[in-house]
C-alpha positions in Angstrom: -71.2 40.2 104.5 -69.9 43.8 104.4 -66.8 43.1 106.6 -65.8 39.9 104.7 -65.9 41.8 101.4 -63.6 44.4 102.8 -61.0 41.8 103.8 -61.0 40.0 100.4 -60.2 43.1 98.3 -56.8 43.7 99.8 -55.8 40.0 99.4 -56.8 40.0 95.7 -54.8 43.2 95.2 -51.7 41.6 96.8 -52.0 38.4 94.7 -52.5 40.4 91.4 -49.4 42.5 92.2 -47.3 39.4 92.8 -48.4 37.9 89.4 -47.6 41.2 87.6 -44.2 41.2 89.2 -43.4 37.7 88.1 -44.6 38.4 84.6 -42.3 41.5 84.3 -39.3 39.5 85.6 -40.0 36.7 83.0 -40.3 39.3 80.2 -37.0 41.0 81.3 -35.2 37.6 81.3 -36.5 36.8 77.8 -35.5 40.3 76.5 -32.0 39.8 78.1 -31.6 36.4 76.4 -32.7 37.9 73.1 -30.3 40.8 73.4 -27.5 38.3 74.1 -28.4 36.3 71.0 -28.6 39.5 68.9 -25.2 40.6 70.1 -23.8 37.1 69.4 -25.2 37.2 65.8 -23.8 40.7 65.3 -20.4 39.5 66.3 -20.5 36.4 64.1 -21.8 38.5 61.2 -19.0 41.0 61.6 -16.5 38.1 61.7 -18.0 36.5 58.6 -17.9 39.8 56.8 -14.3 40.2 57.6 -13.4 36.7 56.5 -15.4 37.2 53.2 -13.6 40.5 52.5 -10.3 38.8 53.2 -11.2 35.9 50.9 -12.3 38.3 48.2 -9.1 40.1 48.3 -7.2 36.9 48.2 -9.1 35.7 45.1 -8.6 39.0 43.4 -4.9 38.7 44.0 -4.9 35.1 42.7 -6.8 36.1 39.6 -4.4 39.0 38.9 -1.5 36.6 39.2 -3.2 34.0 36.9 -3.8 36.7 34.3 -0.2 37.7 34.4 0.9 34.1 34.0 -1.6 33.6 31.2 -0.2 36.6 29.3 3.3 35.3 29.9 2.4 31.8 28.6 0.6 33.4 25.6 3.7 35.4 24.8 5.9 32.3 25.1 3.5 30.3 22.9 3.6 33.0 20.2 7.3 33.1 20.4 7.5 29.3 20.1 5.1 29.3 17.1 7.3 31.8 15.4 10.4 29.7 16.1 8.6 26.5 14.9 7.5 28.2 11.6 11.0 29.4 11.1 12.4 25.9 11.8 9.9 24.4 9.4 10.9 26.8 6.6 14.5 26.0 7.2 13.9 22.2 7.2 11.8 22.6 4.0 14.7 24.5 2.4 17.2 21.9 3.5 15.1 19.1 2.2 14.7 20.7 -1.2 18.5 20.8 -1.5 18.8 17.2 -2.5 22.0 16.3 -4.4 21.7 16.4 -8.1 20.2 13.1 -9.3 22.3 11.1 -11.6 21.7 11.4 -15.3 19.7 8.4 -16.3 19.9 7.5 -19.9 18.0 4.8 -21.7 20.3 2.3 -23.3 18.1 0.8 -26.1 20.5 -2.1 -26.6 20.6 -3.0 -22.9 16.8 -2.6 -22.7 16.3 -5.0 -25.6 18.7 -7.5 -24.0 16.8 -7.3 -20.7 13.5 -7.9 -22.4 14.9 -10.9 -24.3 16.4 -12.4 -21.1 13.2 -11.9 -19.2 11.1 -13.4 -22.0 13.4 -16.5 -22.0 12.5 -17.1 -18.4 8.8 -16.3 -18.9 6.4 -18.7 -17.2 9.2 -21.0 -16.0 8.7 -22.9 -12.8 9.7 -20.7 -9.8 12.2 -21.9 -7.3 11.1 -20.7 -3.8 13.6 -18.7 -1.7 11.8 -19.4 1.6 9.6 -22.1 3.1 6.6 -19.7 3.3 3.5 -21.7 2.5 0.8 -19.5 4.0 -2.2 -18.0 2.2 -5.0 -15.7 3.2 -8.0 -17.4 4.8 -10.1 -14.3 5.7 -10.0 -10.7 6.9 -9.7 -11.0 10.7 -10.2 -7.3 11.6 -10.4 -3.8 10.1 -9.3 -0.5 11.6 -9.9 2.9 10.1 -7.1 5.2 11.1 -8.2 8.6 9.7 -8.9 10.6 6.6 -5.9 12.3 5.0 -5.2 13.9 1.7 -6.7 13.1 -1.7 -9.1 10.4 -2.6 -6.2 8.4 -4.1 -2.9 7.8 -2.5 -0.7 5.3 -0.6 0.5 4.8 2.9 2.8 2.1 4.2 5.7 1.0 6.4 9.0 -0.4 5.4 8.1 -3.9 4.2 11.6 -5.4 5.1 12.6 -3.4 8.2 11.5 -2.9 11.8 11.1 0.9 11.6 7.9 2.4 13.0 7.9 5.2 10.4 4.8 5.8 8.3 5.3 6.8 4.7 2.5 8.7 3.0 2.2 9.5 -0.7 -0.7 11.9 -1.4 -2.2 11.7 -4.8 -1.3 9.9 -8.0 1.2 12.4 -9.4 3.4 14.2 -6.9 7.0 14.6 -5.7 6.8 15.0 -1.9 6.8 12.1 0.6 5.5 12.7 4.1 7.2 10.6 6.8 5.7 10.3 10.3 7.9 9.0 13.1 5.3 6.6 14.4 1.7 5.6 13.9 0.6 7.8 16.8 1.8 11.0 15.2 0.1 10.1 11.9 -3.2 9.2 13.7 -3.5 12.0 16.2 -2.5 15.0 14.2 -4.6 16.2 11.3 -1.9 18.4 9.8 1.5 17.4 8.5 3.5 19.4 11.1 4.7 16.2 12.7 5.9 14.8 9.4 9.2 15.1 7.7 9.0 16.0 4.0 11.3 14.5 1.3 11.2 16.1 -2.2 12.0 13.5 -4.8 14.2 14.2 -7.8 11.5 13.0 -10.2 7.7 13.0 -9.6 5.9 9.7 -9.3 3.0 8.3 -11.2 0.3 6.0 -9.8 0.2 4.4 -6.4 2.5 1.4 -7.0 5.4 2.6 -4.8 7.1 0.5 -2.2 9.4 1.1 0.8 11.8 -1.8 1.2 14.9 -2.0 3.4 15.4 1.7 3.7 14.8 2.4 0.0 11.9 3.8 -2.0 11.0 2.1 -5.2 8.7 4.2 -7.4 7.8 4.8 -11.1 9.0 8.0 -12.7 6.2 10.1 -14.1 7.8 11.3 -17.4 9.3 9.4 -20.2 9.4 5.6 -20.4 8.3 3.7 -17.4 11.4 3.8 -15.3 11.8 2.2 -11.8 13.7 4.6 -9.5 15.5 3.2 -6.4 15.9 6.1 -3.9 17.9 5.9 -0.7 15.7 7.5 2.0 18.6 8.0 4.4 20.9 10.2 2.2 18.2 11.3 -0.2 19.9 10.2 -3.4 19.0 8.0 -6.4 20.9 4.7 -6.0 19.8 3.1 -9.2 17.2 3.2 -12.0 16.0 0.9 -14.7 13.6 1.0 -17.6 11.0 -1.6 -17.0 11.6 -4.3 -19.7 8.0 -4.6 -20.9 6.7 -3.3 -24.3 3.6 -1.2 -24.7 2.5 -1.1 -21.2 -1.1 -0.2 -20.2 -2.8 0.4 -16.8 -2.6 -2.8 -14.8 -5.9 -2.3 -13.0 -9.1 -1.5 -14.8 -10.5 0.5 -11.9 -7.2 2.3 -11.2 -6.1 3.7 -14.5 -3.4 5.8 -12.9 -1.2 2.8 -12.0 0.9 1.2 -14.7 3.4 -0.8 -12.4 2.6 -2.0 -8.9 5.7 -2.9 -7.0 5.0 -5.3 -4.2 6.9 -7.2 -1.5 6.3 -10.4 0.3 8.2 -13.1 2.2 10.0 -13.9 -1.1 11.2 -10.4 -1.9 10.2 -7.9 -4.6 7.6 -8.2 -7.4 6.3 -6.1 -10.2 2.7 -6.3 -11.2 2.0 -4.9 -14.7 0.1 -5.3 -18.0 0.9 -5.0 -21.7 -1.0 -4.6 -24.9 0.3 -8.0 -26.0 -2.1 -9.6 -23.5 -4.2 -6.7 -22.5 -7.0 -8.7 -20.9 -4.9 -10.2 -18.1 -2.4 -9.1 -15.5 1.3 -10.0 -15.7 3.8 -10.7 -12.8 7.5 -10.4 -12.6 10.2 -11.1 -9.9 12.5 -8.2 -9.2 16.1 -8.1 -7.9 15.9 -5.4 -5.2 19.6 -4.7 -5.6 20.0 -4.3 -9.4 16.3 -3.9 -10.4 16.8 -6.7 -13.0 13.8 -8.8 -13.9 14.5 -12.4 -12.7 11.4 -14.1 -14.1 8.1 -13.2 -15.7 4.6 -14.8 -15.7 1.4 -14.4 -17.6 -1.5 -14.8 -15.1 -5.1 -15.8 -15.7 -6.2 -12.8 -13.6 -8.2 -10.3 -15.7 -7.6 -6.6 -15.6 -11.3 -5.7 -15.9 -12.8 -4.5 -12.6 -9.5 -5.0 -10.8 -8.6 -2.2 -8.4 -5.5 -3.4 -6.5 -3.2 -6.4 -6.0 -0.6 -7.7 -3.6 1.6 -10.8 -3.3 1.6 -13.2 -0.3 4.1 -16.1 -0.1 4.7 -16.0 -3.8 1.0 -15.9 -4.7 -0.5 -13.0 -6.5 -3.9 -11.8 -5.0 -5.9 -9.5 -7.2 -8.7 -7.5 -5.6 -11.8 -6.7 -7.7 -14.8 -4.3 -7.3 -17.4 -2.8 -9.6 -17.7 0.5 -11.4 -20.2 1.5 -8.7 -18.1 0.6 -5.7 -19.4 -2.3 -3.6 -17.5 -4.9 -1.5 -13.9 -5.5 -2.6 -12.9 -9.1 -2.9 -9.9 -11.3 -3.8 -11.3 -13.2 -6.8 -8.1 -14.3 -8.5 -5.1 -16.0 -7.0 -2.0 -17.0 -9.0 0.7 -19.0 -7.2 4.0 -18.9 -9.1 5.2 -22.1 -7.3 2.1 -24.1 -8.3 1.4 -25.1 -4.7 -2.0 -23.4 -4.5 -4.4 -24.1 -7.3 -6.7 -21.1 -8.2 -9.8 -23.1 -7.5 -8.6 -24.0 -4.0 -8.0 -20.4 -2.9 -10.3 -18.8 -0.4 -12.7 -16.1 -1.8 -11.7 -13.3 0.6 -14.1 -10.3 1.0 -13.2 -7.0 2.5 -15.8 -5.0 4.5 -17.6 -2.4 2.4 -16.5 1.1 3.3 -16.5 4.3 1.2 -15.5 3.7 -2.3 -12.7 1.5 -3.9 -9.1 1.0 -3.0 -6.5 3.1 -4.8 -3.7 1.1 -3.1 -3.3 -2.0 -0.9 0.2 -2.7 0.5 0.9 -6.1 2.2 3.3 -6.1 5.2 5.0 -9.5 5.3 6.2 -9.0 8.9 2.9 -7.8 10.3 0.6 -9.9 8.1 -1.7 -7.0 7.5 -2.6 -4.7 4.6 -2.3 -0.9 4.5 -5.1 0.3 2.3 -6.2 3.7 0.9 -10.0 3.9 0.4 -11.4 7.1 -1.0 -9.0 9.2 1.2 -9.4 7.0 4.3 -6.4 5.1 5.7 -7.4 1.6 6.7 -5.6 -1.4 8.2 -6.8 -4.9 7.3 -5.5 -7.7 9.6 -5.4 -11.0 7.8 -6.2 -14.5 9.1 -3.7 -16.9 7.5 -3.6 -20.7 7.0 -1.4 -23.2 5.2 -1.9 -23.6 1.4 -2.4 -27.3 1.7 -5.1 -26.8 4.3 -7.2 -24.4 2.1 
């Protein structure tokens, strides 16, 4: 036993040494691989740091350039605003330099003659100028454009032309008309910067104005009720006429600021008014747009009480009614001057309830829609039409 033990000890020592040698070589290989990976990470980190530093410097340069451009744009904007303000002041000044309006004197004899002539043709049968035989069936759609100006006012287009201009009359007693080049400028911009201003020679009263064939027809505020025909192109008074009706009173019970409503339809120009002679009902007259003479007059069965607005469609007067506490506006009285449409056969047209009551409603014969002013809101009503004989 002794000699065998002596032989095994050297063999075990050799095997243990060999294992230790292999383990050390394995550890060295792993350390070498780890060092290579650390060196690779260090190189990548250095490269990323360099790229990040370069990117930072590039961004700082771009920000500096953008700041310089922003300052330059701000300076240009301020300069442009100054030029625009100066231009607006110059335009306002030029627009106030209207030619002196003609001296309009009231000829009492001529006025009496006009009244007598108009009364002679009062309630006569009307000879239609066109073959228009449509009437309103219902309100097809409503569109609220915006809220602009006072609670009472008027906005409209030219009832006889193809112009896209929008004319705005703010309030019931003023002398400045705002003209927007298109519906877009009126709708998108809250201020009047996009509008042209025209200062009238005489202030208006009420909301019964009308734009017709490039002319503004409105009622003069002071003195007797005088219809002024104003050329919008050259800003001059073309003609004027004292309305041949005695002792006039507000035509609408709910709109006491309007004494004469000038309207247009497919037949031409009309005047809607009221007098103390028949103070309960509304009167209608056909106007000559050239001379402002009264061609014919009618007493209608439409009451003034609770009336808020009126318009004419194909020779038929449509009166819109409401209540003292505003509810749904409705066309409750229709008077056809040609006798084609009987009042009892007319459709009872309701307007959607909105904010208050209408201070003006202007019918556009070409577009078959109504431009309404409701408590400061500008609204378009699109109408559904049908033939009078089919109602």
